Every structure is written in structure tokens, then in C-alpha cells.
HTML snippet that shows the backbone in 3Dmol.js (N, CA, C, O; Angstrom):
<script src="https://3Dmol.org/build/3Dmol-min.js"></script>
<div id="view" style="width:600px;height:400px;position:relative"></div>
<script>
const pdb = `
ATOM      1  N   MET A   1     -28.850 -14.832  -0.764  1.00  0.00           N
ATOM      2  CA  MET A   1     -28.798 -14.694  -2.214  1.00  0.00           C
ATOM      3  C   MET A   1     -27.428 -14.169  -2.689  1.00  0.00           C
ATOM      4  O   MET A   1     -26.985 -14.478  -3.795  1.00  0.00           O
ATOM      5  N   THR A   2     -26.775 -13.381  -1.841  1.00  0.00           N
ATOM      6  CA  THR A   2     -25.475 -12.843  -2.260  1.00  0.00           C
ATOM      7  C   THR A   2     -24.362 -13.874  -2.125  1.00  0.00           C
ATOM      8  O   THR A   2     -23.274 -13.673  -2.666  1.00  0.00           O
ATOM      9  N   GLY A   3     -24.605 -14.951  -1.429  1.00  0.00           N
ATOM     10  CA  GLY A   3     -23.584 -15.964  -1.193  1.00  0.00           C
ATOM     11  C   GLY A   3     -23.093 -16.643  -2.457  1.00  0.00           C
ATOM     12  O   GLY A   3     -21.904 -16.544  -2.760  1.00  0.00           O
ATOM     13  N   PRO A   4     -23.936 -17.321  -3.207  1.00  0.00           N
ATOM     14  CA  PRO A   4     -23.440 -18.058  -4.372  1.00  0.00           C
ATOM     15  C   PRO A   4     -22.791 -17.193  -5.455  1.00  0.00           C
ATOM     16  O   PRO A   4     -21.733 -17.573  -5.956  1.00  0.00           O
ATOM     17  N   PRO A   5     -23.376 -16.038  -5.847  1.00  0.00           N
ATOM     18  CA  PRO A   5     -22.674 -15.242  -6.871  1.00  0.00           C
ATOM     19  C   PRO A   5     -21.304 -14.755  -6.393  1.00  0.00           C
ATOM     20  O   PRO A   5     -20.343 -14.731  -7.161  1.00  0.00           O
ATOM     21  N   LEU A   6     -21.227 -14.372  -5.130  1.00  0.00           N
ATOM     22  CA  LEU A   6     -19.948 -13.921  -4.585  1.00  0.00           C
ATOM     23  C   LEU A   6     -18.945 -15.071  -4.565  1.00  0.00           C
ATOM     24  O   LEU A   6     -17.776 -14.894  -4.911  1.00  0.00           O
ATOM     25  N   LEU A   7     -19.408 -16.237  -4.162  1.00  0.00           N
ATOM     26  CA  LEU A   7     -18.544 -17.414  -4.134  1.00  0.00           C
ATOM     27  C   LEU A   7     -18.065 -17.783  -5.539  1.00  0.00           C
ATOM     28  O   LEU A   7     -16.892 -18.100  -5.733  1.00  0.00           O
ATOM     29  N   SER A   8     -18.962 -17.742  -6.506  1.00  0.00           N
ATOM     30  CA  SER A   8     -18.561 -18.064  -7.881  1.00  0.00           C
ATOM     31  C   SER A   8     -17.599 -17.013  -8.425  1.00  0.00           C
ATOM     32  O   SER A   8     -16.700 -17.334  -9.202  1.00  0.00           O
ATOM     33  N   PHE A   9     -17.786 -15.749  -8.015  1.00  0.00           N
ATOM     34  CA  PHE A   9     -16.875 -14.686  -8.444  1.00  0.00           C
ATOM     35  C   PHE A   9     -15.474 -14.928  -7.884  1.00  0.00           C
ATOM     36  O   PHE A   9     -14.477 -14.776  -8.591  1.00  0.00           O
ATOM     37  N   ILE A  10     -15.411 -15.308  -6.596  1.00  0.00           N
ATOM     38  CA  ILE A  10     -14.110 -15.569  -5.961  1.00  0.00           C
ATOM     39  C   ILE A  10     -13.425 -16.760  -6.629  1.00  0.00           C
ATOM     40  O   ILE A  10     -12.228 -16.717  -6.910  1.00  0.00           O
ATOM     41  N   ILE A  11     -14.182 -17.814  -6.878  1.00  0.00           N
ATOM     42  CA  ILE A  11     -13.617 -18.995  -7.544  1.00  0.00           C
ATOM     43  C   ILE A  11     -13.110 -18.631  -8.934  1.00  0.00           C
ATOM     44  O   ILE A  11     -12.037 -19.070  -9.347  1.00  0.00           O
ATOM     45  N   GLN A  12     -13.885 -17.829  -9.647  1.00  0.00           N
ATOM     46  CA  GLN A  12     -13.477 -17.417 -10.992  1.00  0.00           C
ATOM     47  C   GLN A  12     -12.228 -16.545 -10.923  1.00  0.00           C
ATOM     48  O   GLN A  12     -11.325 -16.690 -11.746  1.00  0.00           O
ATOM     49  N   ALA A  13     -12.172 -15.645  -9.950  1.00  0.00           N
ATOM     50  CA  ALA A  13     -11.006 -14.765  -9.809  1.00  0.00           C
ATOM     51  C   ALA A  13      -9.750 -15.578  -9.535  1.00  0.00           C
ATOM     52  O   ALA A  13      -8.695 -15.304 -10.106  1.00  0.00           O
ATOM     53  N   PHE A  14      -9.859 -16.585  -8.657  1.00  0.00           N
ATOM     54  CA  PHE A  14      -8.693 -17.401  -8.343  1.00  0.00           C
ATOM     55  C   PHE A  14      -8.293 -18.313  -9.491  1.00  0.00           C
ATOM     56  O   PHE A  14      -7.122 -18.673  -9.609  1.00  0.00           O
ATOM     57  N   SER A  15      -9.227 -18.689 -10.326  1.00  0.00           N
ATOM     58  CA  SER A  15      -8.868 -19.551 -11.452  1.00  0.00           C
ATOM     59  C   SER A  15      -8.258 -18.747 -12.594  1.00  0.00           C
ATOM     60  O   SER A  15      -7.458 -19.276 -13.366  1.00  0.00           O
ATOM     61  N   VAL A  16      -8.628 -17.473 -12.708  1.00  0.00           N
ATOM     62  CA  VAL A  16      -8.089 -16.623 -13.780  1.00  0.00           C
ATOM     63  C   VAL A  16      -6.720 -16.076 -13.392  1.00  0.00           C
ATOM     64  O   VAL A  16      -5.853 -15.927 -14.254  1.00  0.00           O
ATOM     65  N   THR A  17      -6.511 -15.779 -12.125  1.00  0.00           N
ATOM     66  CA  THR A  17      -5.268 -15.151 -11.679  1.00  0.00           C
ATOM     67  C   THR A  17      -4.022 -15.961 -12.041  1.00  0.00           C
ATOM     68  O   THR A  17      -3.083 -15.383 -12.589  1.00  0.00           O
ATOM     69  N   PRO A  18      -3.962 -17.266 -11.765  1.00  0.00           N
ATOM     70  CA  PRO A  18      -2.752 -18.012 -12.171  1.00  0.00           C
ATOM     71  C   PRO A  18      -2.514 -17.966 -13.675  1.00  0.00           C
ATOM     72  O   PRO A  18      -1.370 -17.917 -14.127  1.00  0.00           O
ATOM     73  N   PHE A  19      -3.591 -17.982 -14.442  1.00  0.00           N
ATOM     74  CA  PHE A  19      -3.440 -17.894 -15.899  1.00  0.00           C
ATOM     75  C   PHE A  19      -2.814 -16.562 -16.288  1.00  0.00           C
ATOM     76  O   PHE A  19      -1.921 -16.515 -17.134  1.00  0.00           O
ATOM     77  N   LEU A  20      -3.287 -15.466 -15.665  1.00  0.00           N
ATOM     78  CA  LEU A  20      -2.740 -14.146 -15.988  1.00  0.00           C
ATOM     79  C   LEU A  20      -1.282 -14.035 -15.565  1.00  0.00           C
ATOM     80  O   LEU A  20      -0.460 -13.450 -16.272  1.00  0.00           O
ATOM     81  N   ILE A  21      -0.970 -14.607 -14.396  1.00  0.00           N
ATOM     82  CA  ILE A  21       0.425 -14.576 -13.936  1.00  0.00           C
ATOM     83  C   ILE A  21       1.307 -15.355 -14.905  1.00  0.00           C
ATOM     84  O   ILE A  21       2.394 -14.899 -15.259  1.00  0.00           O
ATOM     85  N   ARG A  22       0.847 -16.519 -15.333  1.00  0.00           N
ATOM     86  CA  ARG A  22       1.597 -17.326 -16.294  1.00  0.00           C
ATOM     87  C   ARG A  22       1.766 -16.565 -17.608  1.00  0.00           C
ATOM     88  O   ARG A  22       2.847 -16.555 -18.197  1.00  0.00           O
ATOM     89  N   GLU A  23       0.685 -15.928 -18.059  1.00  0.00           N
ATOM     90  CA  GLU A  23       0.724 -15.175 -19.320  1.00  0.00           C
ATOM     91  C   GLU A  23       1.717 -14.020 -19.219  1.00  0.00           C
ATOM     92  O   GLU A  23       2.477 -13.768 -20.154  1.00  0.00           O
ATOM     93  N   LYS A  24       1.711 -13.322 -18.093  1.00  0.00           N
ATOM     94  CA  LYS A  24       2.622 -12.191 -17.891  1.00  0.00           C
ATOM     95  C   LYS A  24       4.071 -12.685 -17.876  1.00  0.00           C
ATOM     96  O   LYS A  24       4.952 -12.056 -18.461  1.00  0.00           O
ATOM     97  N   ARG A  25       4.309 -13.809 -17.207  1.00  0.00           N
ATOM     98  CA  ARG A  25       5.658 -14.380 -17.148  1.00  0.00           C
ATOM     99  C   ARG A  25       6.123 -14.773 -18.546  1.00  0.00           C
ATOM    100  O   ARG A  25       7.270 -14.521 -18.917  1.00  0.00           O
ATOM    101  N   PHE A  26       5.237 -15.387 -19.318  1.00  0.00           N
ATOM    102  CA  PHE A  26       5.566 -15.780 -20.689  1.00  0.00           C
ATOM    103  C   PHE A  26       5.894 -14.550 -21.525  1.00  0.00           C
ATOM    104  O   PHE A  26       6.834 -14.560 -22.320  1.00  0.00           O
ATOM    105  N   GLN A  27       5.103 -13.478 -21.339  1.00  0.00           N
ATOM    106  CA  GLN A  27       5.326 -12.245 -22.100  1.00  0.00           C
ATOM    107  C   GLN A  27       6.683 -11.639 -21.743  1.00  0.00           C
ATOM    108  O   GLN A  27       7.399 -11.172 -22.629  1.00  0.00           O
ATOM    109  N   LYS A  28       7.049 -11.641 -20.447  1.00  0.00           N
ATOM    110  CA  LYS A  28       8.350 -11.100 -20.041  1.00  0.00           C
ATOM    111  C   LYS A  28       9.488 -11.911 -20.652  1.00  0.00           C
ATOM    112  O   LYS A  28      10.472 -11.345 -21.127  1.00  0.00           O
ATOM    113  N   ASN A  29       9.352 -13.244 -20.639  1.00  0.00           N
ATOM    114  CA  ASN A  29      10.386 -14.088 -21.239  1.00  0.00           C
ATOM    115  C   ASN A  29      10.513 -13.816 -22.727  1.00  0.00           C
ATOM    116  O   ASN A  29      11.618 -13.773 -23.267  1.00  0.00           O
ATOM    117  N   GLU A  30       9.378 -13.632 -23.388  1.00  0.00           N
ATOM    118  CA  GLU A  30       9.386 -13.345 -24.825  1.00  0.00           C
ATOM    119  C   GLU A  30      10.062 -12.003 -25.094  1.00  0.00           C
ATOM    120  O   GLU A  30      10.831 -11.873 -26.046  1.00  0.00           O
ATOM    121  N   GLU A  31       9.773 -10.997 -24.250  1.00  0.00           N
ATOM    122  CA  GLU A  31      10.404  -9.687 -24.411  1.00  0.00           C
ATOM    123  C   GLU A  31      11.912  -9.789 -24.201  1.00  0.00           C
ATOM    124  O   GLU A  31      12.684  -9.165 -24.929  1.00  0.00           O
ATOM    125  N   LYS A  32      12.334 -10.572 -23.211  1.00  0.00           N
ATOM    126  CA  LYS A  32      13.773 -10.754 -22.977  1.00  0.00           C
ATOM    127  C   LYS A  32      14.432 -11.412 -24.181  1.00  0.00           C
ATOM    128  O   LYS A  32      15.530 -11.027 -24.582  1.00  0.00           O
ATOM    129  N   ARG A  33      13.754 -12.412 -24.759  1.00  0.00           N
ATOM    130  CA  ARG A  33      14.305 -13.076 -25.948  1.00  0.00           C
ATOM    131  C   ARG A  33      14.438 -12.100 -27.110  1.00  0.00           C
ATOM    132  O   ARG A  33      15.439 -12.114 -27.826  1.00  0.00           O
ATOM    133  N   LEU A  34      13.424 -11.249 -27.297  1.00  0.00           N
ATOM    134  CA  LEU A  34      13.470 -10.286 -28.399  1.00  0.00           C
ATOM    135  C   LEU A  34      14.588  -9.276 -28.203  1.00  0.00           C
ATOM    136  O   LEU A  34      15.287  -8.930 -29.156  1.00  0.00           O
ATOM    137  N   VAL A  35      14.764  -8.799 -26.972  1.00  0.00           N
ATOM    138  CA  VAL A  35      15.845  -7.848 -26.692  1.00  0.00           C
ATOM    139  C   VAL A  35      17.195  -8.515 -26.930  1.00  0.00           C
ATOM    140  O   VAL A  35      18.082  -7.919 -27.541  1.00  0.00           O
ATOM    141  N   PHE A  36      17.355  -9.737 -26.457  1.00  0.00           N
ATOM    142  CA  PHE A  36      18.602 -10.477 -26.652  1.00  0.00           C
ATOM    143  C   PHE A  36      18.880 -10.671 -28.143  1.00  0.00           C
ATOM    144  O   PHE A  36      20.009 -10.487 -28.598  1.00  0.00           O
ATOM    145  N   PHE A  37      17.841 -11.046 -28.901  1.00  0.00           N
ATOM    146  CA  PHE A  37      17.992 -11.241 -30.338  1.00  0.00           C
ATOM    147  C   PHE A  37      18.379  -9.933 -31.027  1.00  0.00           C
ATOM    148  O   PHE A  37      19.219  -9.931 -31.927  1.00  0.00           O
ATOM    149  N   ALA A  38      17.770  -8.820 -30.606  1.00  0.00           N
ATOM    150  CA  ALA A  38      18.097  -7.518 -31.198  1.00  0.00           C
ATOM    151  C   ALA A  38      19.549  -7.151 -30.917  1.00  0.00           C
ATOM    152  O   ALA A  38      20.246  -6.642 -31.795  1.00  0.00           O
ATOM    153  N   ILE A  39      20.003  -7.408 -29.695  1.00  0.00           N
ATOM    154  CA  ILE A  39      21.400  -7.103 -29.353  1.00  0.00           C
ATOM    155  C   ILE A  39      22.349  -7.949 -30.191  1.00  0.00           C
ATOM    156  O   ILE A  39      23.356  -7.445 -30.687  1.00  0.00           O
ATOM    157  N   ILE A  40      22.036  -9.232 -30.351  1.00  0.00           N
ATOM    158  CA  ILE A  40      22.873 -10.116 -31.172  1.00  0.00           C
ATOM    159  C   ILE A  40      22.918  -9.610 -32.611  1.00  0.00           C
ATOM    160  O   ILE A  40      23.985  -9.579 -33.224  1.00  0.00           O
ATOM    161  N   CYS A  41      21.767  -9.214 -33.153  1.00  0.00           N
ATOM    162  CA  CYS A  41      21.724  -8.709 -34.532  1.00  0.00           C
ATOM    163  C   CYS A  41      22.561  -7.445 -34.681  1.00  0.00           C
ATOM    164  O   CYS A  41      23.287  -7.287 -35.663  1.00  0.00           O
ATOM    165  N   ILE A  42      22.460  -6.544 -33.706  1.00  0.00           N
ATOM    166  CA  ILE A  42      23.239  -5.304 -33.767  1.00  0.00           C
ATOM    167  C   ILE A  42      24.731  -5.621 -33.708  1.00  0.00           C
ATOM    168  O   ILE A  42      25.519  -5.054 -34.465  1.00  0.00           O
ATOM    169  N   LEU A  43      25.120  -6.527 -32.810  1.00  0.00           N
ATOM    170  CA  LEU A  43      26.539  -6.890 -32.704  1.00  0.00           C
ATOM    171  C   LEU A  43      27.047  -7.550 -33.977  1.00  0.00           C
ATOM    172  O   LEU A  43      28.173  -7.295 -34.402  1.00  0.00           O
ATOM    173  N   GLU A  44      26.226  -8.396 -34.586  1.00  0.00           N
ATOM    174  CA  GLU A  44      26.623  -9.031 -35.849  1.00  0.00           C
ATOM    175  C   GLU A  44      26.801  -7.981 -36.941  1.00  0.00           C
ATOM    176  O   GLU A  44      27.738  -8.059 -37.737  1.00  0.00           O
ATOM    177  N   LYS A  45      25.904  -7.003 -36.976  1.00  0.00           N
ATOM    178  CA  LYS A  45      26.007  -5.953 -37.988  1.00  0.00           C
ATOM    179  C   LYS A  45      27.266  -5.121 -37.771  1.00  0.00           C
ATOM    180  O   LYS A  45      27.966  -4.779 -38.724  1.00  0.00           O
ATOM    181  N   VAL A  46      27.548  -4.801 -36.513  1.00  0.00           N
ATOM    182  CA  VAL A  46      28.769  -4.048 -36.199  1.00  0.00           C
ATOM    183  C   VAL A  46      29.992  -4.856 -36.608  1.00  0.00           C
ATOM    184  O   VAL A  46      30.938  -4.318 -37.181  1.00  0.00           O
ATOM    185  N   LYS A  47      29.966  -6.163 -36.308  1.00  0.00           N
ATOM    186  CA  LYS A  47      31.099  -7.023 -36.664  1.00  0.00           C
ATOM    187  C   LYS A  47      31.286  -7.066 -38.180  1.00  0.00           C
ATOM    188  O   LYS A  47      32.413  -6.995 -38.669  1.00  0.00           O
ATOM    189  N   LEU A  48      30.188  -7.181 -38.920  1.00  0.00           N
ATOM    190  CA  LEU A  48      30.289  -7.191 -40.382  1.00  0.00           C
ATOM    191  C   LEU A  48      30.809  -5.863 -40.908  1.00  0.00           C
ATOM    192  O   LEU A  48      31.626  -5.832 -41.828  1.00  0.00           O
ATOM    193  N   ASN A  49      30.336  -4.763 -40.323  1.00  0.00           N
ATOM    194  CA  ASN A  49      30.828  -3.449 -40.741  1.00  0.00           C
ATOM    195  C   ASN A  49      32.313  -3.306 -40.453  1.00  0.00           C
ATOM    196  O   ASN A  49      33.056  -2.737 -41.253  1.00  0.00           O
ATOM    197  N   MET A  50      32.746  -3.826 -39.302  1.00  0.00           N
ATOM    198  CA  MET A  50      34.165  -3.753 -38.967  1.00  0.00           C
ATOM    199  C   MET A  50      34.990  -4.590 -39.947  1.00  0.00           C
ATOM    200  O   MET A  50      36.044  -4.152 -40.409  1.00  0.00           O
ATOM    201  N   LYS A  51      34.506  -5.793 -40.262  1.00  0.00           N
ATOM    202  CA  LYS A  51      35.222  -6.634 -41.226  1.00  0.00           C
ATOM    203  C   LYS A  51      35.303  -5.936 -42.577  1.00  0.00           C
ATOM    204  O   LYS A  51      36.354  -5.932 -43.217  1.00  0.00           O
ATOM    205  N   PHE A  52      34.192  -5.346 -43.009  1.00  0.00           N
ATOM    206  CA  PHE A  52      34.171  -4.650 -44.288  1.00  0.00           C
ATOM    207  C   PHE A  52      35.140  -3.477 -44.266  1.00  0.00           C
ATOM    208  O   PHE A  52      35.874  -3.257 -45.229  1.00  0.00           O
ATOM    209  N   THR A  53      35.147  -2.720 -43.167  1.00  0.00           N
ATOM    210  CA  THR A  53      36.046  -1.569 -43.060  1.00  0.00           C
ATOM    211  C   THR A  53      37.499  -2.019 -43.098  1.00  0.00           C
ATOM    212  O   THR A  53      38.319  -1.439 -43.809  1.00  0.00           O
ATOM    213  N   TYR A  54      37.812  -3.061 -42.323  1.00  0.00           N
ATOM    214  CA  TYR A  54      39.194  -3.543 -42.321  1.00  0.00           C
ATOM    215  C   TYR A  54      39.600  -4.101 -43.677  1.00  0.00           C
ATOM    216  O   TYR A  54      40.729  -3.879 -44.116  1.00  0.00           O
ATOM    217  N   SER A  55      38.713  -4.817 -44.348  1.00  0.00           N
ATOM    218  CA  SER A  55      39.068  -5.354 -45.658  1.00  0.00           C
ATOM    219  C   SER A  55      39.227  -4.219 -46.668  1.00  0.00           C
ATOM    220  O   SER A  55      40.085  -4.286 -47.549  1.00  0.00           O
ATOM    221  N   LYS A  56      38.400  -3.175 -46.543  1.00  0.00           N
ATOM    222  CA  LYS A  56      38.519  -2.030 -47.441  1.00  0.00           C
ATOM    223  C   LYS A  56      39.844  -1.307 -47.188  1.00  0.00           C
ATOM    224  O   LYS A  56      40.536  -0.923 -48.131  1.00  0.00           O
ATOM    225  N   LEU A  57      40.193  -1.126 -45.914  1.00  0.00           N
ATOM    226  CA  LEU A  57      41.466  -0.476 -45.588  1.00  0.00           C
ATOM    227  C   LEU A  57      42.644  -1.312 -46.077  1.00  0.00           C
ATOM    228  O   LEU A  57      43.619  -0.770 -46.597  1.00  0.00           O
ATOM    229  N   PHE A  58      42.558  -2.629 -45.911  1.00  0.00           N
ATOM    230  CA  PHE A  58      43.612  -3.518 -46.384  1.00  0.00           C
ATOM    231  C   PHE A  58      43.756  -3.405 -47.899  1.00  0.00           C
ATOM    232  O   PHE A  58      44.872  -3.349 -48.417  1.00  0.00           O
ATOM    233  N   TYR A  59      42.622  -3.370 -48.612  1.00  0.00           N
ATOM    234  CA  TYR A  59      42.642  -3.247 -50.066  1.00  0.00           C
ATOM    235  C   TYR A  59      43.258  -1.910 -50.480  1.00  0.00           C
ATOM    236  O   TYR A  59      44.054  -1.857 -51.418  1.00  0.00           O
ATOM    237  N   LEU A  60      42.892  -0.825 -49.780  1.00  0.00           N
ATOM    238  CA  LEU A  60      43.455   0.489 -50.108  1.00  0.00           C
ATOM    239  C   LEU A  60      44.963   0.510 -49.866  1.00  0.00           C
ATOM    240  O   LEU A  60      45.713   1.055 -50.675  1.00  0.00           O
ATOM    241  N   LYS A  61      45.407  -0.081 -48.758  1.00  0.00           N
ATOM    242  CA  LYS A  61      46.852  -0.137 -48.493  1.00  0.00           C
ATOM    243  C   LYS A  61      47.560  -0.968 -49.552  1.00  0.00           C
ATOM    244  O   LYS A  61      48.652  -0.615 -49.996  1.00  0.00           O
ATOM    245  N   LEU A  62      46.942  -2.068 -49.955  1.00  0.00           N
ATOM    246  CA  LEU A  62      47.518  -2.923 -50.979  1.00  0.00           C
ATOM    247  C   LEU A  62      47.643  -2.160 -52.292  1.00  0.00           C
ATOM    248  O   LEU A  62      48.669  -2.236 -52.969  1.00  0.00           O
ATOM    249  N   CYS A  63      46.595  -1.426 -52.647  1.00  0.00           N
ATOM    250  CA  CYS A  63      46.638  -0.636 -53.882  1.00  0.00           C
ATOM    251  C   CYS A  63      47.696   0.455 -53.799  1.00  0.00           C
ATOM    252  O   CYS A  63      48.398   0.721 -54.774  1.00  0.00           O
ATOM    253  N   GLN A  64      47.811   1.090 -52.628  1.00  0.00           N
ATOM    254  CA  GLN A  64      48.804   2.148 -52.470  1.00  0.00           C
ATOM    255  C   GLN A  64      50.220   1.576 -52.543  1.00  0.00           C
ATOM    256  O   GLN A  64      51.120   2.210 -53.094  1.00  0.00           O
ATOM    257  N   SER A  65      50.414   0.395 -51.994  1.00  0.00           N
ATOM    258  CA  SER A  65      51.759  -0.189 -52.014  1.00  0.00           C
ATOM    259  C   SER A  65      52.147  -0.618 -53.429  1.00  0.00           C
ATOM    260  O   SER A  65      53.332  -0.641 -53.764  1.00  0.00           O
ATOM    261  N   LYS A  66      51.159  -0.957 -54.263  1.00  0.00           N
ATOM    262  CA  LYS A  66      51.444  -1.332 -55.649  1.00  0.00           C
ATOM    263  C   LYS A  66      51.544  -0.106 -56.549  1.00  0.00           C
ATOM    264  O   LYS A  66      51.976  -0.208 -57.697  1.00  0.00           O
ATOM    265  N   GLY A  67      51.143   1.060 -56.024  1.00  0.00           N
ATOM    266  CA  GLY A  67      51.230   2.281 -56.800  1.00  0.00           C
ATOM    267  C   GLY A  67      50.033   2.514 -57.702  1.00  0.00           C
ATOM    268  O   GLY A  67      50.136   3.275 -58.664  1.00  0.00           O
ATOM    269  N   GLU A  68      48.908   1.888 -57.422  1.00  0.00           N
ATOM    270  CA  GLU A  68      47.711   2.066 -58.260  1.00  0.00           C
ATOM    271  C   GLU A  68      46.900   3.237 -57.794  1.00  0.00           C
ATOM    272  O   GLU A  68      45.859   3.538 -58.378  1.00  0.00           O
TER     273      GLU A  68
END
`;
const viewer = $3Dmol.createViewer("view");
viewer.addModel(pdb, "pdb");
viewer.setStyle({}, {cartoon: {color: "spectrum"}});
viewer.zoomTo();
viewer.render();
</script>
């Protein structure tokens, strides 16, 4: 009597395991994409801040050279 339920449990375990492994792999790839996207966004923001700072400094120097 213990044979068939145990056998069905083993079959079910082996059929679920590849799905879980695939799901975990997909989740890791998704996390890597999110981290990469966050880093890109931070770098873009830093680049924009640097451009703004340099343009502001250029404008201030221009105003100072004109005597304003």
C-alpha cells in the first residue's frame, strides 16, 4: 500500500523540482537586470548633475567675465 503513494510523491517531486530551478534562475536574472538598470539610472543622474554643475559654473564664469 505504501508503494504507489510514495512513487507518485517521487514523480511529483521530480516534476516540480525543474520548474522551481527554472523559476529561481529566472528570478536571479530578473534581479540582475534590476540591479543593472538601477546602476545605469544612478550613473545617468550623476552625469546629468555633472553637466548641470559644469554649465552653471560656465554661466557664473561668463557672468563674472562680463562684470554682471
